[in-house]
Residue, then its C-alpha position, 0 to 999 in steps of 0.5 A: x336135093x330135097x327139099x328143093x326137088x323130090x324123087x319123081x319130080x320131072x325137071x326141065x333142063x338145058x344141055x350145053x348151057x353155061x354153068x353159073x353159081x347158085x344154079x341147079x345142075x345135072x352132074x355125073x358124080x365120080x365112082x364110089x370107093x369100090x369103083x361102082x358108078x354113081x347115077x347122074x344127080x341134081x346138085x347145086x353149083x357152088x363155085x368154079x374150082x380149077x377146071x371144074x365146079x364145086x357142087x353141094x347138096x341142099x340137104x347136108x345130112x344126105x347124099x354126095x357132093x364135093x365135100x366128099x368127092x372134090x370138084x366135078x370136072x366141067x365136062x361132067x356138068x351135063x345140064x342146067x335145071x330150068x324148072x320143075x314140070x311135074x307135079x308142082x310146076x315152078x321155076x327154081x331160083x336161088x334165094x340169097x343167103x342171109x348168113x345163116x348157112x346154105x341159101x334156100x330156094x324159092x319157087x316161082x309159080 
């Protein structure tokens, strides 16, 4: 999810929280083409789709999201990200899209 969060960041999450569009979430992605399980990942909840969520990555050049695997079942949205605890403590909130592509994320200290 770079540039929003980086490998090694420690995140504060809330389990059993109600998913909402624009929020970061910890999700279980489906197995890859060879049947190998993927690790849990942090993705942005774009919008509800059927019985699940369309999830996207903040860096479209890297990673896996719903454009590759389809909507993620609601049961596989494990937790919502509330903020980053380490190394740069901050609350993570969505910045509205100005029509130029993906919406950015601003941190609040």
